[in-house]
MARBA-3410 file (N, C-alpha, C, O; in Angstrom, 1 decimal):
235
-46.1,12.6,-20.5,-45.4,12.9,-19.3,-46.1,14.0,-18.5,-46.2,14.0,-17.3 ~ -46.6,15.0,-19.2,-47.2,16.2,-18.5,-48.7,16.2,-18.5,-49.3,17.3,-18.3 ~ -49.3,15.1,-18.6,-50.8,15.0,-18.6,-51.3,15.5,-17.2,-50.7,15.2,-16.2 ~ -52.4,16.2,-17.3,-53.0,16.7,-16.1,-54.5,16.9,-16.3,-54.9,17.4,-17.4 ~ -55.3,16.6,-15.3,-56.7,16.8,-15.3,-57.2,16.9,-13.9,-57.5,15.8,-13.3
-57.2,18.1,-13.3,-57.6,18.2,-11.9,-58.9,17.7,-11.6,-59.2,17.2,-10.5 ~ -59.8,17.8,-12.6,-61.2,17.3,-12.4,-61.2,15.8,-12.2,-62.2,15.3,-11.6 ~ -60.2,15.1,-12.7,-60.1,13.6,-12.5,-59.2,13.3,-11.4,-58.9,12.1,-11.1 ~ -58.6,14.3,-10.7,-57.7,14.0,-9.6,-56.3,13.8,-10.1,-55.4,13.4,-9.3 ~ -56.0,14.1,-11.4,-54.6,14.0,-11.9,-54.0,15.4,-11.8,-54.3,16.3,-12.6
-53.1,15.6,-10.8,-52.6,16.9,-10.6,-51.5,17.3,-11.5,-51.1,18.5,-11.6 ~ -51.0,16.4,-12.3,-50.0,16.8,-13.3,-48.6,16.3,-13.0,-48.2,16.3,-11.8 ~ -47.9,15.8,-14.0,-46.6,15.3,-13.8,-45.6,16.4,-14.4,-46.0,17.5,-14.8 ~ -44.3,16.2,-14.3,-43.3,17.1,-14.8,-42.1,16.3,-15.2,-42.0,15.1,-14.9 ~ -41.2,17.0,-15.8,-40.0,16.3,-16.3,-38.8,16.1,-15.3,-37.8,15.6,-15.7
-39.1,16.5,-14.1,-38.0,16.4,-13.0,-38.2,15.1,-12.3,-39.3,14.8,-11.8 ~ -37.1,14.3,-12.3,-37.2,12.9,-11.8,-37.6,13.0,-10.3,-36.9,13.6,-9.5 ~ -38.6,12.3,-9.9,-39.0,12.2,-8.5,-39.8,13.4,-8.0,-40.2,13.4,-6.8 ~ -40.0,14.4,-8.8,-40.7,15.6,-8.3,-42.1,15.5,-8.0,-42.7,16.3,-7.3 ~ -42.8,14.4,-8.4,-44.2,14.2,-8.1,-44.4,13.8,-6.6,-45.5,14.0,-6.1
-43.3,13.3,-5.9,-43.5,12.8,-4.5,-43.9,13.9,-3.6,-44.9,13.8,-2.8 ~ -43.2,15.1,-3.6,-43.6,16.2,-2.7,-45.0,16.8,-3.1,-45.7,17.3,-2.2 ~ -45.3,16.8,-4.4,-46.6,17.3,-4.8,-47.7,16.4,-4.3,-48.7,16.9,-3.8 ~ -47.5,15.1,-4.3,-48.5,14.2,-3.7,-48.6,14.4,-2.2,-49.7,14.3,-1.7 ~ -47.5,14.8,-1.5,-47.6,15.1,-0.1,-48.5,16.3,0.1,-49.2,16.4,1.1
-48.3,17.3,-0.7,-49.1,18.5,-0.6,-50.6,18.2,-0.8,-51.4,18.8,-0.1 ~ -50.9,17.4,-1.8,-52.3,17.0,-2.0,-52.8,16.3,-0.8,-54.0,16.5,-0.4 ~ -52.0,15.3,-0.3,-52.5,14.5,0.8,-52.7,15.4,2.1,-53.6,15.1,2.8 ~ -51.8,16.4,2.3,-52.0,17.3,3.4,-53.3,18.1,3.3,-54.0,18.3,4.3 ~ -53.6,18.5,2.1,-54.9,19.2,1.9,-56.1,18.3,2.2,-57.0,18.7,2.8
-56.0,17.0,1.7,-57.1,16.1,2.0,-57.3,15.9,3.5,-58.4,15.9,4.0 ~ -56.2,15.7,4.2,-56.2,15.5,5.6,-56.8,16.7,6.4,-57.6,16.6,7.3 ~ -56.3,17.9,6.0,-56.7,19.1,6.7,-58.2,19.4,6.5,-58.8,20.0,7.3 ~ -58.6,19.1,5.2,-60.0,19.3,4.9,-61.0,18.2,5.3,-62.2,18.3,5.2 ~ -60.4,17.2,5.9,-61.3,16.1,6.4,-61.8,15.3,5.2,-62.9,14.6,5.3
-61.2,15.3,4.1,-61.6,14.6,2.9,-61.2,13.1,2.9,-60.0,12.8,3.3 ~ -62.0,12.2,2.5,-61.7,10.8,2.5,-61.0,10.4,1.2,-61.4,9.5,0.4 ~ -59.9,11.1,0.9,-59.2,10.9,-0.4,-57.7,10.5,-0.1,-57.2,10.8,1.0 ~ -57.1,9.9,-1.1,-55.7,9.4,-1.0,-54.9,9.9,-2.2,-55.4,9.8,-3.3 ~ -53.7,10.4,-1.9,-52.8,10.8,-3.0,-51.9,9.7,-3.3,-51.5,8.9,-2.5
-51.6,9.6,-4.6,-50.7,8.5,-5.1,-49.6,9.1,-5.9,-49.8,9.9,-6.9 ~ -48.3,8.8,-5.6,-47.2,9.3,-6.3,-46.5,8.1,-7.1,-46.1,7.1,-6.4 ~ -46.4,8.2,-8.4,-45.8,7.2,-9.2,-44.4,7.6,-9.6,-44.2,8.8,-10.1 ~ -43.4,6.8,-9.5,-42.0,7.1,-10.0,-41.3,5.8,-10.3,-41.7,4.7,-9.8 ~ -40.2,5.9,-11.0,-39.5,4.7,-11.4,-38.3,4.5,-10.4,-38.1,5.2,-9.5
-37.6,3.4,-10.7,-36.5,3.0,-9.8,-35.4,4.1,-9.9,-34.5,4.2,-9.0 ~ -35.3,4.8,-11.1,-34.3,5.8,-11.2,-34.5,7.0,-10.3,-33.6,7.8,-10.0 ~ -35.7,7.1,-9.7,-36.0,8.2,-8.8,-35.7,7.9,-7.3,-35.8,8.7,-6.4 ~ -35.4,6.6,-7.0,-35.3,6.2,-5.6,-34.1,6.8,-4.9,-34.1,6.8,-3.7 ~ -33.1,7.3,-5.7,-32.0,7.9,-5.0,-32.1,9.4,-5.1,-31.1,10.1,-4.7
-33.2,10.0,-5.5,-33.4,11.4,-5.5,-33.7,11.9,-4.0,-34.6,11.3,-3.4 ~ -33.0,12.9,-3.6,-33.2,13.4,-2.2,-34.7,13.8,-2.0,-35.2,13.6,-0.9 ~ -35.3,14.4,-3.0,-36.7,14.9,-2.7,-37.7,13.8,-2.5,-38.7,14.0,-1.8 ~ -37.4,12.6,-3.0,-38.3,11.4,-2.7,-38.2,11.0,-1.3,-39.2,10.7,-0.6 ~ -37.0,11.0,-0.8,-36.7,10.6,0.6,-37.3,11.7,1.6,-37.8,11.4,2.6
-37.1,12.9,1.2,-37.7,14.0,2.0,-39.2,13.9,2.1,-39.9,14.1,3.1 ~ -39.8,13.6,0.9,-41.3,13.4,0.9,-41.8,12.3,1.7,-42.8,12.4,2.4 ~ -41.0,11.1,1.7,-41.4,10.0,2.5,-41.3,10.3,4.0,-42.1,9.9,4.8 ~ -40.2,11.0,4.3,-40.0,11.3,5.7,-41.2,12.2,6.2,-41.7,12.0,7.3 ~ -41.5,13.2,5.4,-42.6,14.2,5.8,-43.9,13.4,5.9,-44.7,13.7,6.8
-44.2,12.6,4.9,-45.4,11.8,4.9,-45.6,10.9,6.1,-46.7,10.8,6.7 ~ -44.5,10.3,6.6,-44.5,9.5,7.7,-44.7,10.3,9.0,-45.5,9.9,9.9 ~ -44.0,11.4,9.1,-44.1,12.2,10.3,-45.5,12.8,10.5,-46.1,12.7,11.6 ~ -46.1,13.2,9.4,-47.5,13.8,9.5,-48.6,12.8,9.2,-49.8,13.2,9.3 ~ -48.2,11.5,9.0,-49.2,10.5,8.7,-50.2,10.9,7.6,-51.4,10.9,7.8
-49.6,11.3,6.5,-50.4,11.8,5.4,-51.0,10.6,4.6,-50.3,9.5,4.5 ~ -52.2,10.8,4.1,-52.8,9.7,3.3,-52.2,9.7,1.9,-52.9,10.1,0.9 ~ -51.0,9.2,1.8,-50.3,9.1,0.5,-49.7,7.8,0.3,-49.3,7.1,1.2 ~ -49.7,7.3,-1.0,-49.0,6.1,-1.3,-47.9,6.3,-2.4,-48.1,7.0,-3.4 ~ -46.8,5.8,-2.1,-45.6,6.0,-3.0,-45.5,4.7,-3.8,-45.3,3.6,-3.2
-45.6,4.8,-5.1,-45.5,3.6,-5.9,-44.3,3.7,-6.8,-44.2,4.5,-7.7 ~ -43.3,2.8,-6.6,-42.1,2.7,-7.4,-42.3,1.6,-8.5,-42.4,0.4,-8.2 ~ -42.3,2.1,-9.7,-42.4,1.1,-10.8,-41.0,0.7,-11.2,-40.3,1.4,-12.0 ~ -40.5,-0.3,-10.6,-39.2,-0.8,-10.7,-39.0,-1.6,-11.9,-39.2,-2.9,-11.9 ~ -38.6,-1.0,-13.0,-38.3,-1.8,-14.2,-36.8,-2.1,-14.3,-36.3,-2.6,-15.4
-36.1,-1.9,-13.3,-34.7,-2.3,-13.1,-33.6,-1.5,-13.8,-32.4,-1.8,-13.7 ~ -34.1,-0.5,-14.6,-33.1,0.3,-15.4,-33.5,1.7,-15.4,-34.6,2.1,-15.7 ~ -32.6,2.6,-14.9,-32.8,4.0,-15.0,-32.2,4.5,-16.4,-31.0,4.7,-16.5 ~ -33.1,4.5,-17.4,-32.6,4.6,-18.8,-31.8,3.4,-19.1,-32.3,2.3,-19.5 ~ -30.5,3.4,-18.9,-29.6,2.3,-19.2,-28.8,1.9,-18.0,-27.9,1.0,-18.1
-29.0,2.5,-16.8,-28.2,2.2,-15.6,-29.0,1.1,-14.8,-30.1,1.4,-14.3 ~ -28.4,0.0,-14.6,-29.0,-1.1,-13.8,-29.2,-0.6,-12.4,-28.2,-0.1,-11.8 ~ -30.3,-0.8,-11.8,-30.5,-0.4,-10.4,-29.5,-1.1,-9.4,-29.1,-0.5,-8.5 ~ -29.2,-2.3,-9.7,-28.3,-3.1,-8.9,-26.9,-2.4,-8.8,-26.1,-2.7,-7.8 ~ -26.5,-1.6,-9.7,-25.2,-0.9,-9.7,-25.2,0.4,-8.9,-24.1,0.9,-8.6
-26.4,0.9,-8.6,-26.4,2.2,-7.9,-27.2,2.2,-6.6,-27.3,3.2,-5.9 ~ -27.8,1.1,-6.2,-28.6,1.0,-5.0,-28.3,-0.4,-4.3,-28.4,-1.4,-4.9 ~ -28.0,-0.3,-3.0,-27.7,-1.5,-2.3,-28.9,-2.3,-1.9,-29.1,-3.4,-2.3 ~ -29.8,-1.6,-1.2,-31.0,-2.2,-0.7,-32.2,-2.1,-1.7,-32.2,-1.2,-2.5 ~ -33.1,-3.0,-1.7,-34.3,-2.9,-2.5,-35.1,-1.7,-2.1,-35.2,-1.4,-0.9
-35.7,-1.0,-3.1,-36.4,0.2,-2.7,-37.4,0.1,-1.6,-37.5,0.9,-0.7 ~ -38.2,-1.0,-1.6,-39.2,-1.1,-0.5,-38.6,-1.3,0.9,-39.2,-1.0,1.9 ~ -37.4,-1.9,0.9,-36.7,-2.1,2.2,-36.3,-0.7,2.7,-36.3,-0.5,3.9 ~ -35.8,0.1,1.8,-35.3,1.4,2.2,-36.5,2.3,2.8,-36.3,3.1,3.7 ~ -37.7,2.1,2.2,-38.8,2.9,2.7,-39.2,2.6,4.1,-39.7,3.5,4.8
-38.9,1.4,4.6,-39.2,1.0,6.0,-38.5,1.9,7.0,-38.9,2.0,8.1 ~ -37.3,2.4,6.6,-36.5,3.2,7.5,-37.3,4.5,7.9,-36.9,5.2,8.9 ~ -38.3,4.9,7.1,-39.1,6.1,7.4,-40.3,5.7,8.2,-41.2,6.6,8.4 ~ -40.4,4.5,8.7,-41.5,4.1,9.6,-42.8,3.9,8.8,-43.9,4.1,9.4 ~ -42.7,3.4,7.6,-43.9,3.1,6.8,-43.8,1.7,6.3,-42.7,1.2,6.1
-44.9,1.0,6.0,-44.8,-0.3,5.4,-44.1,-0.2,4.0,-44.5,0.6,3.2 ~ -43.1,-1.1,3.8,-42.5,-1.2,2.4,-42.9,-2.5,1.9,-42.5,-3.6,2.4 ~ -43.7,-2.5,0.8,-44.2,-3.8,0.2,-43.7,-4.0,-1.2,-43.6,-3.0,-2.0 ~ -43.3,-5.2,-1.5,-42.9,-5.6,-2.8,-43.9,-6.5,-3.5,-44.3,-7.5,-2.8 ~ -44.3,-6.2,-4.7,-45.3,-7.0,-5.4,-44.8,-7.3,-6.8,-44.0,-6.6,-7.3
-45.3,-8.3,-7.4,-45.1,-8.7,-8.8,-45.8,-7.6,-9.6,-47.1,-7.7,-9.8 ~ -45.1,-6.7,-10.2,-45.8,-5.7,-11.0,-46.4,-6.2,-12.3,-47.1,-5.4,-13.0 ~ -46.1,-7.4,-12.7,-46.7,-8.0,-13.9,-47.9,-8.8,-13.5,-48.6,-9.4,-14.4 ~ -48.3,-8.8,-12.3,-49.5,-9.5,-11.8,-50.6,-8.4,-11.4,-50.5,-7.8,-10.3 ~ -51.6,-8.3,-12.2,-52.6,-7.3,-12.0,-53.3,-7.4,-10.6,-53.5,-6.5,-9.9
-53.6,-8.7,-10.3,-54.3,-8.9,-9.1,-53.5,-8.6,-7.8,-54.0,-8.1,-6.8 ~ -52.2,-9.0,-7.9,-51.3,-8.7,-6.8,-51.1,-7.2,-6.6,-51.1,-6.7,-5.4 ~ -51.0,-6.4,-7.6,-50.9,-5.0,-7.5,-52.2,-4.4,-6.9,-52.2,-3.5,-6.1 ~ -53.3,-4.9,-7.4,-54.6,-4.5,-6.9,-54.8,-4.6,-5.4,-55.2,-3.7,-4.7 ~ -54.5,-5.8,-4.9,-54.6,-6.1,-3.5,-53.7,-5.3,-2.6,-54.0,-4.8,-1.6
-52.4,-5.1,-3.1,-51.5,-4.2,-2.4,-52.0,-2.8,-2.3,-51.8,-2.1,-1.3 ~ -52.5,-2.3,-3.4,-53.1,-1.0,-3.5,-54.2,-0.8,-2.5,-54.3,0.2,-1.8 ~ -55.1,-1.7,-2.5,-56.3,-1.7,-1.7,-55.9,-1.6,-0.2,-56.5,-0.8,0.6 ~ -54.9,-2.4,0.2,-54.5,-2.4,1.6,-53.9,-1.1,1.9,-54.1,-0.6,3.0 ~ -53.1,-0.5,1.0,-52.5,0.8,1.3,-53.5,1.9,1.4,-53.4,2.8,2.2
-54.5,1.8,0.5,-55.6,2.9,0.5,-56.3,2.8,1.9,-56.6,3.8,2.5 ~ -56.7,1.6,2.3,-57.4,1.4,3.6,-56.5,2.0,4.7,-57.1,2.6,5.7 ~ -55.3,1.7,4.7,-54.4,2.2,5.8,-54.4,3.7,5.8,-54.4,4.3,6.8 ~ -54.2,4.3,4.6,-54.2,5.8,4.5,-55.5,6.4,5.0,-55.5,7.4,5.7 ~ -56.6,5.8,4.6,-57.9,6.4,5.0,-58.2,6.2,6.4,-59.1,6.9,7.0
-57.6,5.2,7.0,-57.8,5.0,8.5,-57.0,5.9,9.4,-57.1,5.9,10.6 ~ -56.1,6.7,8.7,-55.3,7.7,9.5,-54.0,7.1,9.9,-53.3,7.8,10.7 ~ -53.6,6.0,9.3,-52.3,5.4,9.7,-51.1,5.8,8.9,-50.0,5.3,9.1 ~ -51.3,6.7,7.9,-50.2,7.2,7.1,-49.9,6.5,5.8,-50.7,5.7,5.3 ~ -48.7,6.8,5.3,-48.3,6.3,4.0,-47.9,4.9,3.9,-47.6,4.2,4.9
-47.8,4.4,2.7,-47.3,3.1,2.3,-46.4,3.2,1.1,-46.7,4.0,0.2 ~ -45.4,2.4,1.0,-44.5,2.3,-0.1,-44.7,1.0,-0.8,-44.5,0.0,-0.2 ~ -45.1,1.0,-2.1,-45.3,-0.2,-2.9,-44.3,-0.3,-4.0,-44.2,0.6,-4.9 ~ -43.5,-1.3,-4.0,-42.5,-1.5,-5.1,-43.1,-2.5,-6.1,-43.3,-3.7,-5.7 ~ -43.4,-2.1,-7.3,-43.9,-3.0,-8.3,-42.7,-3.5,-9.2,-42.3,-2.7,-10.0
-42.3,-4.7,-9.1,-41.2,-5.2,-9.9,-41.8,-5.5,-11.3,-42.6,-6.4,-11.5 ~ -41.3,-4.8,-12.3,-41.9,-4.9,-13.7,-40.8,-4.8,-14.7,-39.6,-4.9,-14.4 ~ -41.1,-4.6,-15.9,-40.1,-4.5,-17.0,-40.7,-3.8,-18.2,-41.9,-3.8,-18.4 ~ -39.8,-3.2,-19.0,-40.2,-2.6,-20.2,-39.6,-3.3,-21.4,-38.4,-3.6,-21.3 ~ -40.4,-3.6,-22.4,-39.9,-4.3,-23.5,-39.1,-3.5,-24.5,-38.3,-4.0,-25.3
-39.4,-2.2,-24.5,-38.7,-1.3,-25.5,-37.8,-0.4,-24.7,-37.7,-0.4,-23.5 ~ -37.0,0.4,-25.5,-36.1,1.3,-24.8,-36.7,2.4,-24.1,-37.9,2.7,-24.2 ~ -35.9,3.1,-23.2,-36.5,4.2,-22.5,-36.9,5.4,-23.4,-37.8,6.1,-23.1 ~ -36.1,5.5,-24.5,-36.5,6.5,-25.5,-36.2,6.0,-26.9,-35.4,5.0,-27.0 ~ -36.7,6.7,-27.9,-36.7,6.1,-29.2,-35.3,6.0,-29.8,-35.0,5.2,-30.7
-34.3,6.9,-29.3,-33.0,6.9,-29.8,-32.2,5.6,-29.5,-31.2,5.4,-30.2 ~ -32.6,4.9,-28.6,-31.8,3.7,-28.2,-31.7,2.7,-29.3,-30.6,2.1,-29.5 ~ -32.7,2.5,-30.1,-32.7,1.6,-31.2,-31.7,2.0,-32.2,-30.9,1.2,-32.8 ~ -31.6,3.3,-32.5,-30.7,3.8,-33.5,-29.3,3.8,-33.0,-28.3,3.7,-33.8 ~ -29.1,4.0,-31.7,-27.8,4.0,-31.1,-27.3,2.6,-30.9,-26.1,2.4,-30.5
-28.2,1.6,-31.1,-27.8,0.2,-30.8,-27.2,0.0,-29.4,-26.2,-0.7,-29.2 ~ -28.0,0.5,-28.4,-27.6,0.4,-27.0,-27.8,-1.1,-26.6,-28.9,-1.6,-26.9 ~ -26.8,-1.7,-25.9,-26.9,-3.1,-25.6,-26.7,-3.3,-24.1,-25.8,-4.0,-23.7 ~ -27.4,-2.6,-23.2,-27.3,-2.7,-21.8,-28.0,-3.9,-21.2,-27.9,-4.2,-20.0 ~ -28.8,-4.6,-22.0,-29.5,-5.8,-21.5,-29.6,-6.8,-22.7,-29.5,-6.4,-23.8
-29.6,-8.0,-22.3,-29.6,-9.1,-23.3,-30.9,-9.5,-23.9,-32.0,-9.2,-23.3 ~ -30.9,-10.1,-25.0,-32.1,-10.5,-25.7,-32.8,-11.6,-24.8,-34.0,-11.7,-24.8 ~ -32.0,-12.5,-24.2,-32.5,-13.5,-23.4,-33.3,-13.0,-22.2,-34.3,-13.5,-21.8 ~ -32.7,-11.9,-21.6,-33.4,-11.3,-20.5,-34.8,-10.7,-20.9,-35.8,-10.9,-20.3 ~ -34.8,-10.1,-22.1,-36.0,-9.5,-22.6,-37.0,-10.5,-22.9,-38.2,-10.3,-22.6
-36.6,-11.6,-23.5,-37.6,-12.7,-23.9,-38.1,-13.4,-22.6,-39.3,-13.8,-22.6 ~ -37.3,-13.5,-21.6,-37.8,-14.1,-20.3,-38.9,-13.3,-19.7,-39.8,-13.8,-19.1 ~ -38.8,-12.0,-19.8,-39.8,-11.1,-19.2,-41.1,-11.1,-20.0,-42.2,-10.9,-19.5 ~ -40.9,-11.3,-21.3,-42.1,-11.3,-22.2,-43.0,-12.5,-21.8,-44.2,-12.4,-22.1 ~ -42.4,-13.5,-21.3,-43.2,-14.7,-20.9,-44.2,-14.3,-19.7,-45.1,-15.0,-19.4
-43.8,-13.2,-19.0,-44.6,-12.8,-17.8,-45.6,-11.7,-18.2,-46.2,-11.0,-17.3 ~ -45.8,-11.4,-19.5,-46.6,-10.3,-19.9,-48.0,-10.3,-19.2,-48.7,-11.3,-19.3 ~ -48.3,-9.2,-18.5,-49.5,-9.2,-17.7,-50.8,-9.3,-18.5,-51.8,-9.8,-18.0 ~ -50.8,-8.8,-19.7,-52.0,-8.9,-20.5,-52.3,-10.3,-20.9,-53.5,-10.8,-20.8 ~ -51.3,-11.0,-21.4,-51.5,-12.4,-21.8,-51.8,-13.3,-20.6,-52.7,-14.1,-20.7
-51.1,-13.1,-19.5,-51.4,-14.0,-18.3,-52.7,-13.7,-17.7,-53.4,-14.6,-17.3 ~ -53.1,-12.4,-17.6,-54.4,-12.1,-17.0,-55.5,-12.5,-17.9,-56.6,-12.9,-17.4 ~ -55.3,-12.4,-19.2,-56.4,-12.9,-20.2,-56.6,-14.4,-20.0,-57.8,-14.8,-19.9 ~ -55.6,-15.1,-19.8,-55.7,-16.6,-19.6,-56.5,-16.9,-18.3,-57.3,-17.8,-18.3 ~ -56.1,-16.1,-17.3,-56.7,-16.3,-16.0,-58.2,-16.0,-15.9,-59.0,-16.8,-15.3
-58.6,-14.9,-16.6,-60.1,-14.6,-16.6,-60.9,-15.5,-17.4,-62.1,-15.7,-17.2 ~ -60.3,-16.0,-18.5,-61.0,-17.0,-19.3,-61.2,-18.3,-18.5,-62.3,-18.9,-18.6 ~ -60.1,-18.7,-17.9,-60.2,-20.0,-17.1,-61.2,-19.8,-15.9,-61.9,-20.8,-15.6 ~ -61.3,-18.6,-15.3,-62.2,-18.4,-14.2,-63.7,-18.2,-14.6,-64.6,-18.3,-13.8 ~ -63.9,-18.0,-15.9,-65.2,-17.9,-16.4,-65.7,-16.4,-16.3,-66.9,-16.2,-16.6
-64.9,-15.5,-15.9,-65.3,-14.1,-15.8,-65.5,-13.5,-17.2,-66.3,-12.6,-17.4 ~ -64.8,-14.0,-18.2,-65.0,-13.5,-19.5,-64.6,-14.6,-20.5,-63.7,-15.4,-20.2 ~ -65.2,-14.6,-21.7,-64.9,-15.7,-22.7,-63.8,-15.1,-23.6,-63.7,-13.9,-23.7 ~ -63.1,-16.0,-24.3,-62.2,-15.6,-25.3,-62.8,-14.8,-26.4,-62.2,-13.9,-26.9 ~ -64.0,-15.2,-26.7,-64.8,-14.4,-27.8,-65.1,-13.0,-27.3,-65.0,-12.1,-28.1
-65.4,-12.8,-26.1,-65.6,-11.5,-25.5,-64.3,-10.6,-25.6,-64.4,-9.4,-26.0 ~ -63.2,-11.2,-25.3,-62.0,-10.5,-25.3,-61.6,-10.1,-26.7,-61.1,-9.0,-26.9 ~ -61.8,-11.0,-27.6,-61.5,-10.7,-29.0,-62.4,-9.6,-29.5,-62.0,-8.7,-30.3 ~ -63.6,-9.5,-29.1,-64.6,-8.5,-29.5,-64.1,-7.1,-28.9,-64.1,-6.1,-29.6 ~ -63.6,-7.1,-27.7,-63.1,-5.9,-27.0,-61.8,-5.4,-27.8,-61.7,-4.2,-28.1
-60.9,-6.4,-28.2,-59.7,-6.0,-28.9,-60.1,-5.4,-30.3,-59.5,-4.4,-30.7 ~ -61.1,-6.0,-30.9,-61.5,-5.4,-32.2,-62.1,-4.0,-32.1,-61.9,-3.2,-32.9 ~ -62.9,-3.8,-31.0,-63.5,-2.5,-30.8,-62.4,-1.5,-30.5,-62.5,-0.3,-31.0 ~ -61.4,-1.8,-29.8,-60.3,-0.9,-29.5,-59.5,-0.6,-30.8,-59.2,0.6,-31.0 ~ -59.2,-1.6,-31.6,-58.5,-1.4,-32.9,-59.3,-0.4,-33.8,-58.7,0.4,-34.4
-60.6,-0.6,-33.8,-61.5,0.3,-34.6,-61.4,1.7,-34.1,-61.4,2.6,-34.9 ~ -61.5,1.9,-32.8,-61.4,3.2,-32.2,-60.1,3.9,-32.5,-60.1,5.1,-32.8 ~ -59.0,3.2,-32.4,-57.7,3.7,-32.7,-57.6,4.1,-34.2,-57.1,5.2,-34.5 ~ -58.1,3.3,-35.1,-58.0,3.6,-36.5,-58.9,4.8,-36.8,-58.5,5.6,-37.7 ~ -60.0,4.9,-36.1,-60.9,6.1,-36.3,-60.2,7.3,-36.0,-60.3,8.4,-36.6
-59.4,7.3,-34.9,-58.6,8.5,-34.4,-57.5,8.8,-35.4,-57.3,10.0,-35.7 ~ -56.9,7.8,-35.9,-55.8,8.0,-36.9,-56.4,8.6,-38.2,-55.8,9.6,-38.7 ~ -57.5,8.1,-38.6,-58.1,8.6,-39.9,-58.5,10.1,-39.7,-58.4,10.9,-40.6 ~ -59.1,10.4,-38.5,-59.5,11.7,-38.2,-58.3,12.7,-38.2,-58.4,13.8,-38.8 ~ -57.2,12.3,-37.6,-56.0,13.1,-37.6,-55.5,13.4,-39.0,-55.1,14.5,-39.3
-55.4,12.3,-39.8,-54.8,12.5,-41.1,-55.7,13.3,-42.0,-55.2,13.9,-43.0 ~ -57.0,13.3,-41.8,-57.9,14.0,-42.7,-58.0,15.5,-42.3,-58.6,16.3,-43.0 ~ -57.6,15.8,-41.1,-57.7,17.2,-40.6,-56.8,18.2,-41.3,-55.7,17.7,-41.8 ~ -57.0,19.4,-41.2,-56.2,20.5,-41.8,-54.9,20.6,-41.1,-54.9,20.4,-39.8 ~ -53.8,21.0,-41.7,-52.5,21.2,-41.1,-52.6,22.5,-40.3,-53.4,23.4,-40.7
-52.0,22.6,-39.2,-52.0,23.9,-38.4,-51.3,25.0,-39.1,-50.4,24.8,-39.9 ~ -51.7,26.2,-38.8,-51.1,27.4,-39.5,-50.1,28.0,-38.5,-50.2,27.9,-37.3 ~ -49.0,28.6,-39.0,-47.9,29.1,-38.2,-48.4,30.2,-37.2,-47.8,30.3,-36.1 ~ -49.4,30.9,-37.6,-49.9,32.0,-36.7,-50.5,31.4,-35.4,-50.6,32.2,-34.4 ~ -50.8,30.2,-35.3,-51.4,29.6,-34.1,-50.3,28.8,-33.3,-50.7,28.2,-32.3
-49.1,28.9,-33.6,-48.0,28.1,-33.0,-47.9,28.4,-31.5,-47.6,27.5,-30.7 ~ -48.2,29.7,-31.1,-48.0,30.0,-29.7,-49.3,30.1,-28.9,-49.4,30.4,-27.7 ~ -50.4,29.7,-29.6,-51.7,29.7,-28.9,-51.8,28.7,-27.8,-51.3,27.6,-27.9 ~ -52.3,29.2,-26.7,-52.5,28.3,-25.5,-51.2,28.0,-24.7,-51.2,27.2,-23.8 ~ -50.1,28.6,-25.1,-48.8,28.3,-24.5,-48.7,29.1,-23.2,-48.0,28.7,-22.3
-49.4,30.3,-23.1,-49.3,31.1,-22.0,-50.7,31.5,-21.5,-51.6,31.5,-22.3 ~ -50.9,31.8,-20.2,-52.1,32.1,-19.7,-52.6,33.5,-20.3,-53.8,33.7,-20.6 ~ -51.6,34.3,-20.5,-51.9,35.6,-21.2,-51.0,35.6,-22.5,-49.8,35.3,-22.4 ~ -51.6,35.9,-23.6,-50.8,35.9,-24.9,-49.5,36.7,-24.7,-49.6,37.8,-24.3 ~ -48.5,36.1,-25.2,-47.2,36.8,-25.1,-47.2,38.0,-26.1,-47.4,37.8,-27.3
-46.9,39.2,-25.6,-47.1,40.4,-26.4,-46.0,40.5,-27.5,-44.9,40.2,-27.4 ~ -46.5,41.0,-28.7,-45.6,41.4,-29.8,-44.7,40.3,-30.3,-43.6,40.5,-30.7 ~ -45.2,39.1,-30.3,-44.4,37.9,-30.7,-45.2,37.1,-31.8,-46.0,36.3,-31.4 ~ -45.0,37.4,-33.0,-45.7,36.6,-34.1,-45.2,35.1,-34.0,-44.1,34.9,-33.6 ~ -46.0,34.2,-34.3,-45.7,32.8,-34.2,-44.5,32.5,-35.0,-44.4,32.8,-36.2
-43.5,31.9,-34.3,-42.2,31.5,-34.9,-41.5,32.6,-35.7,-40.7,32.3,-36.6 ~ -41.8,33.9,-35.3,-41.2,35.0,-36.0,-41.7,35.3,-37.4,-41.1,36.0,-38.1 ~ -42.8,34.6,-37.7,-43.4,34.8,-39.0,-44.6,35.7,-38.9,-45.5,35.4,-38.2 ~ -44.6,36.8,-39.6,-45.7,37.7,-39.6,-46.9,37.0,-40.3,-46.8,36.5,-41.4 ~ -48.1,37.1,-39.6,-49.3,36.4,-40.2,-50.0,37.4,-41.1,-51.0,37.1,-41.7
END
């Protein structure tokens, strides 16, 4: 959730729902003011669409014609709350009220998402402002690990299985094989390479030494917190 790498253009996420939208506007404003040919992208779920800060960010982006793209990954459930019970209009329709294109795409279709993103990027770079893209998608597992233990039943097994038939990896694999872009043998080789790399990482982690308590607070603060032994244990 909190991954960040400014060198790669990843400004960092946070645990506040929808909080990335105004941050993206700030980045986009900097790009525009500096004359940089860059575009900011804010990702959030359908659970964030009713957050005031998201609407404030969209309004600001439209007024200032900021080069920013708002992408709503609509998996239809905010944890366990169905979107249909808390929102009247579809997210992309609501975005149009702020004077920006509101586009809905099949989030399980890689090519559809790609083309929608390219169009939005070109619009932003041409100085025409933001775009809102709603990617209709689905998650096969719970929002958090406790759901399985709590036996939460806010969606049916039939619904889950119907969405698995639209799995983007399986469907895209079939399409690229049929088109001749890649052979099934090539794909299997890629899968095997990935599995090997994952296993190598697991083996490295398991063979490494356990951390010591004295290092528990290392790198948590820009300046080491004074007079605080790790976890209250004297080293």
